[in-house]
MIBA-395831 format. One line per field, with one value per residue (C-alpha): residue number from 1; x, y, z negated. Coordinates in Angstrom, 2 decimals. Layout:
REM residues N
k NUM	...
east X	...
north Y	...
up Z	...
END
This chain:
REM residues 305
k 1	2	3	4	5	6	7	8	9	10	11	12	13	14	15	16	17	18	19	20	21	22	23	24	25	26	27	28	29	30	31	32	33	34	35	36	37	38	39	40	41	42	43	44	45	46	47	48	49	50	51	52	53	54	55	56	57	58	59	60	61	62	63	64	65	66	67	68	69	70	71	72	73	74	75	76	77	78	79	80	81	82	83	84	85	86	87	88	89	90	91	92	93	94	95	96	97	98	99	100	101	102	103	104	105	106	107	108	109	110	111	112	113	114	115	116	117	118	119	120	121	122	123	124	125	126	127	128	129	130	131	132	133	134	135	136	137	138	139	140	141	142	143	144	145	146	147	148	149	150	151	152	153	154	155	156	157	158	159	160	161	162	163	164	165	166	167	168	169	170	171	172	173	174	175	176	177	178	179	180	181	182	183	184	185	186	187	188	189	190	191	192	193	194	195	196	197	198	199	200	201	202	203	204	205	206	207	208	209	210	211	212	213	214	215	216	217	218	219	220	221	222	223	224	225	226	227	228	229	230	231	232	233	234	235	236	237	238	239	240	241	242	243	244	245	246	247	248	249	250	251	252	253	254	255	256	257	258	259	260	261	262	263	264	265	266	267	268	269	270	271	272	273	274	275	276	277	278	279	280	281	282	283	284	285	286	287	288	289	290	291	292	293	294	295	296	297	298	299	300	301	302	303	304	305
east -10.74	-7.50	-4.40	-4.38	-2.18	-1.73	1.60	3.29	1.95	3.23	6.48	8.55	8.13	7.77	5.52	5.53	2.43	3.00	1.13	0.03	-2.44	-6.01	-5.34	-6.53	-3.21	-4.77	-7.61	-5.13	-3.23	-6.44	-7.41	-3.97	-3.93	-7.39	-6.54	-3.32	-5.17	-7.74	-4.77	-3.74	-0.98	-0.09	-0.26	0.88	-0.29	1.82	0.17	2.57	1.77	-1.73	-5.31	-5.59	-8.49	-7.39	-8.21	-11.79	-12.15	-10.74	-12.95	-15.96	-14.78	-16.71	-15.29	-13.17	-9.61	-8.12	-6.38	-3.12	-3.90	-4.34	-4.41	-2.74	-2.51	-0.06	0.34	3.97	4.97	8.41	8.21	7.44	10.10	12.74	11.77	12.15	15.41	16.97	15.87	17.26	20.63	21.06	19.68	16.74	17.17	17.14	14.14	12.25	12.94	11.84	8.62	7.81	8.67	7.65	10.73	10.90	10.78	13.88	15.75	14.73	16.00	19.31	19.86	17.84	16.42	16.89	13.14	12.57	15.49	14.25	10.81	12.34	14.57	11.52	9.96	13.22	13.06	9.49	10.53	13.44	11.26	9.45	6.11	4.31	4.58	3.88	4.25	2.32	3.24	0.71	3.52	3.87	2.55	4.57	6.65	7.70	8.17	11.40	12.94	11.56	13.34	16.55	17.03	19.13	21.51	22.03	22.72	24.97	27.12	27.11	27.84	31.04	30.14	27.96	24.35	22.95	25.40	24.50	20.80	21.19	23.22	20.63	17.83	19.81	20.36	16.61	15.65	18.25	17.01	14.09	12.99	12.70	11.28	9.43	7.35	3.87	2.84	-0.83	-2.35	-5.64	-6.41	-5.91	-3.21	-1.65	-1.50	-0.07	2.62	3.62	3.65	6.04	8.36	8.27	9.03	12.13	13.32	12.93	14.84	17.63	17.99	16.99	17.42	14.37	12.35	9.12	6.07	3.10	1.40	-2.09	-4.51	-7.39	-11.00	-11.01	-14.34	-14.73	-18.49	-18.51	-19.07	-21.11	-24.05	-23.45	-24.83	-27.54	-28.55	-28.74	-30.85	-33.23	-33.63	-34.26	-37.14	-39.47	-38.27	-39.51	-37.34	-36.01	-35.07	-33.65	-31.29	-30.04	-29.54	-27.74	-25.49	-24.60	-23.77	-21.60	-19.75	-19.05	-17.94	-15.45	-14.29	-13.70	-11.67	-9.54	-8.90	-7.88	-5.45	-3.96	-3.56	-1.96	0.52	1.30	2.02	4.20	6.30	6.57	7.45	5.70	2.68	-0.62	-3.29	-6.66	-9.17	-12.68	-14.47	-17.32	-20.60	-20.48	-19.92	-17.56	-15.90	-16.79	-15.55	-17.75	-16.33	-12.78	-13.78	-15.26	-12.09	-9.89	-11.69	-10.23	-6.74	-7.45	-7.89	-11.56	-12.35	-13.95	-11.92
north -3.73	-2.36	-4.31	-5.59	-3.48	-6.42	-7.70	-4.30	-3.95	-7.40	-7.54	-8.27	-11.00	-8.43	-5.44	-2.75	-0.55	2.93	6.21	9.21	8.40	8.43	7.73	4.10	2.28	-0.68	-0.78	-0.98	-3.72	-5.75	-5.08	-6.03	-9.22	-10.22	-9.61	-11.64	-14.59	-14.45	-14.60	-17.90	-16.72	-17.87	-14.55	-13.55	-10.19	-8.70	-6.17	-4.01	-2.25	-0.93	-2.14	-5.45	-5.04	-7.06	-10.44	-9.26	-8.12	-11.33	-13.45	-12.02	-13.10	-16.18	-16.81	-19.94	-19.20	-21.04	-24.34	-23.78	-20.16	-19.03	-15.92	-15.79	-12.85	-12.31	-9.40	-8.42	-6.01	-4.65	-6.18	-9.65	-9.40	-8.26	-10.98	-13.63	-12.12	-12.17	-15.74	-16.94	-15.35	-16.81	-13.96	-15.82	-14.24	-10.70	-11.56	-12.83	-9.62	-7.48	-9.43	-9.13	-5.43	-4.08	-1.91	-2.25	1.55	1.86	-0.57	1.44	4.61	3.03	1.66	3.82	1.82	-1.63	-2.16	-1.39	-3.59	-6.62	-6.19	-5.96	-8.88	-10.99	-10.01	-11.00	-14.35	-14.93	-14.09	-16.51	-19.30	-19.47	-20.53	-17.74	-16.36	-12.83	-11.01	-7.74	-5.50	-3.00	-0.57	2.53	5.96	7.90	9.85	6.75	4.77	6.63	6.02	2.48	1.65	3.61	2.04	-0.81	1.56	3.58	0.53	-1.05	2.10	2.34	-1.31	-2.99	-6.61	-9.14	-10.26	-6.72	-5.93	-9.15	-8.47	-4.94	-6.14	-8.82	-6.23	-3.88	-6.73	-7.40	-3.76	-3.25	-6.22	-5.09	-8.67	-9.29	-6.01	-2.92	-0.10	0.81	4.31	5.13	8.59	10.39	12.71	15.74	18.38	17.57	13.76	14.12	16.54	14.22	11.21	12.96	13.93	10.40	8.84	10.96	10.35	6.59	6.59	8.83	7.46	3.81	2.95	0.69	-0.06	1.92	0.37	2.23	4.80	3.73	6.66	5.71	6.96	8.54	9.90	7.72	7.58	9.02	12.50	14.99	16.75	20.23	23.41	23.55	19.93	20.51	23.67	21.87	18.92	21.13	23.03	20.18	20.08	22.08	25.20	24.06	20.62	22.12	24.33	21.30	19.24	22.06	22.54	18.83	19.04	22.13	20.43	17.36	19.46	21.37	18.09	16.64	19.72	19.38	15.69	16.35	19.05	16.81	13.84	16.04	17.37	13.84	12.76	15.80	15.56	11.79	9.66	6.54	4.72	5.42	2.88	4.41	2.80	4.27	5.88	3.64	5.16	3.47	4.80	1.99	-0.68	-4.32	-7.59	-7.25	-3.80	-5.21	-7.75	-5.01	-2.94	-6.00	-6.66	-3.39	-4.89	-8.09	-8.72	-9.58	-6.49	-3.22	-0.84
up 22.83	21.45	20.51	16.94	14.62	12.23	13.67	13.27	9.71	8.71	10.66	7.54	4.93	2.13	2.73	0.03	0.23	-1.19	-1.23	-3.26	-6.03	-4.79	-1.11	-1.27	-1.62	-3.42	-0.91	1.96	0.13	-0.11	3.50	4.80	2.74	3.88	7.54	7.24	5.69	8.47	10.84	9.24	6.87	3.38	1.55	-1.92	-3.29	-6.08	-8.36	-10.32	-13.61	-13.64	-13.73	-11.88	-9.43	-6.43	-7.98	-8.58	-4.98	-3.57	-5.83	-4.01	-0.57	0.46	3.95	4.25	5.42	8.41	7.76	5.92	5.03	1.47	-0.67	-4.09	-6.49	-9.33	-11.73	-12.29	-15.06	-15.86	-19.35	-18.00	-15.30	-17.78	-20.24	-17.52	-16.31	-19.80	-20.46	-17.11	-17.90	-21.36	-23.47	-25.00	-28.42	-26.99	-24.82	-27.85	-29.76	-26.84	-26.50	-30.18	-30.57	-27.17	-26.61	-22.83	-22.48	-24.67	-22.42	-19.36	-21.02	-22.00	-18.50	-16.07	-13.19	-14.71	-15.14	-11.44	-10.41	-12.32	-10.76	-7.29	-8.19	-8.99	-5.66	-3.97	-5.78	-4.58	-1.01	-1.11	-2.49	0.86	-0.59	1.29	4.81	3.62	0.29	-0.04	-2.95	-4.23	-4.89	-7.02	-6.17	-3.61	-6.13	-8.04	-4.83	-4.12	-7.56	-7.54	-4.30	-5.05	-8.49	-7.13	-5.38	-8.56	-10.70	-8.07	-8.14	-11.94	-12.80	-11.64	-12.23	-14.01	-13.48	-13.23	-10.43	-8.61	-9.03	-7.66	-4.70	-3.90	-3.99	-1.73	0.71	0.76	1.33	4.06	6.11	8.26	8.87	5.13	3.79	4.97	3.49	4.69	3.61	3.05	3.36	3.85	6.80	4.56	4.29	0.91	1.30	4.81	3.63	0.80	3.12	5.49	2.62	1.19	4.56	5.11	1.54	1.92	5.19	3.86	0.33	0.71	4.37	4.20	7.32	7.65	9.25	10.72	8.51	7.47	7.43	5.18	5.21	8.67	9.94	13.01	13.49	17.01	18.39	16.42	18.10	19.44	17.88	20.54	19.94	16.20	16.61	18.97	16.61	13.57	15.17	14.20	10.57	7.60	6.98	3.60	4.90	8.08	6.06	4.12	7.27	9.04	6.01	6.06	9.78	9.26	6.40	8.50	11.44	9.27	7.75	11.21	12.21	9.08	9.79	13.39	12.27	9.57	11.93	14.58	12.02	10.85	14.41	15.10	11.93	11.54	14.58	13.31	14.67	12.92	11.98	11.11	8.75	8.88	5.98	4.83	3.61	0.20	-3.30	-4.31	-2.21	-2.72	-1.28	1.82	2.53	2.34	4.99	7.17	6.98	7.53	10.80	12.10	11.83	13.74	17.43	17.10	15.09	16.15	18.28
END
């Protein structure tokens, strides 16, 4: 049995999960949250703009959490965060107009980064409230993750004082404290996602200075050793020729896929000196609540090795 990777993945109170679109970022968010609840934590999952799917997944989980543990989900949009921010700072009339006319994009254009800062400011507020042991943010795709996390620095430099300056400074303080915030990058064992993950990691370290946790590699082929060419040929002698050709083609595809994964994982390890946590590929067309539980078991001490 291997050591649980969960402590290293949840070493800060706010964990922002980020990755290239299509790598399973939301899946990893759900898996991490489920594992942390099983570990006895009070977990809050924050969904940013996008289709809310996590609540549906979690609704299908029927296992009772340990005493004191719980799992809450909120959906946080830039429009809602800005509306709340304006109301809290005495701009109720402006907030009402924004809500009625839907001009949040215009505000973001007039003050670049303010929509990201108010979202991060709300996350900071939730962290300070102390109602949860762990806050997991289903963050933006890798490209936006950099601008999302650098927005506070840009505004702090551009604004000399006032509530926006204070908000930016508070967000920078959160991101700079490795005990309070960290980023977990998600990738697939493929060339393009690995390359983008490496680039994102260096950009986050250089431009944001935020702590990086282990890289989660999603959908890894981990079903054991494949049979050799000789073993395949021997087994196919008893199969009809047409079926044998199909079976051999499937084996060759999986063998080439395995080779590609090994090469991608080796490159990731060589270029990025971060620990890796591998989640296995599951043979299902679409993940459900049970599959989230299965994957979560790989992050806990009693899970598969």
